[in-house]
C-alpha positions in Angstrom: -3.7 20.2 -14.3 -1.3 17.2 -13.5 2.3 17.8 -12.4 4.4 14.7 -12.5 7.8 14.8 -11.2 10.2 12.1 -12.8 13.1 11.1 -10.7 15.7 8.7 -11.4 17.2 6.9 -8.3 16.8 3.8 -6.3 16.1 5.4 -2.8 15.1 9.0 -2.5 16.0 10.5 0.6 13.3 11.1 3.4 13.2 14.9 2.6 11.9 14.0 -0.8 8.6 12.6 0.5 8.5 15.7 2.9 8.8 18.2 0.0 6.1 16.2 -2.1 3.9 16.6 0.8 4.4 20.3 1.3 4.1 21.0 -2.4 0.8 19.1 -2.7 -0.5 21.2 0.0 0.4 24.5 -1.7 -1.2 23.5 -5.1 -4.9 24.1 -5.6 -6.9 21.1 -4.6 -8.0 20.4 -8.5 -4.3 20.1 -9.3 -2.7 16.6 -9.3 0.9 16.3 -8.3 2.8 12.9 -8.3 6.3 11.6 -8.0 7.2 8.6 -10.3 10.6 7.1 -9.5 12.8 4.7 -11.7 15.7 2.6 -11.0 19.0 3.9 -11.9 20.8 1.7 -14.7 23.2 -0.8 -13.3 26.8 0.5 -13.5 29.7 -1.7 -13.4 33.4 -0.6 -12.4 34.7 0.0 -15.8 31.3 1.2 -17.1 30.9 4.2 -19.2 28.6 6.5 -17.3 27.3 8.0 -20.6 25.7 4.8 -21.7 24.0 4.6 -18.4 22.6 8.1 -18.5 21.5 7.7 -22.3 19.4 4.5 -21.1 18.0 6.4 -18.2 17.2 9.2 -20.7 15.3 6.7 -22.9 13.5 5.5 -20.0 12.3 8.7 -19.1 11.2 9.7 -22.6 9.4 6.2 -23.0 7.0 7.4 -19.7 6.1 10.5 -21.2 3.1 11.1 -23.5 2.8 13.4 -26.4 0.5 15.7 -24.6 3.0 16.4 -21.7 5.2 19.6 -21.4 8.5 18.8 -20.2 10.5 20.7 -18.0 14.2 19.7 -17.2 15.8 20.2 -13.9 19.6 19.9 -14.0 21.6 18.8 -11.0 24.2 21.6 -11.8 21.4 24.2 -12.0 22.6 25.4 -15.4 21.0 25.5 -18.9 
């Protein structure tokens, strides 16, 4: 099994690397776990954040292959 976490953000906090290391240690050795980050879309002062979120969503979808199962995590914790 390969678990790949895709995250949008220019700089991840240091605790993210720590958490990735902890989870790698918890998973069976035959499982692969990776963190792939992509830069946020540049926003201007009067920019519509919906446009930026749509572009970032398209970038995420472009990184997926058809065989992958997707689980989306929402920052607000609601479906």
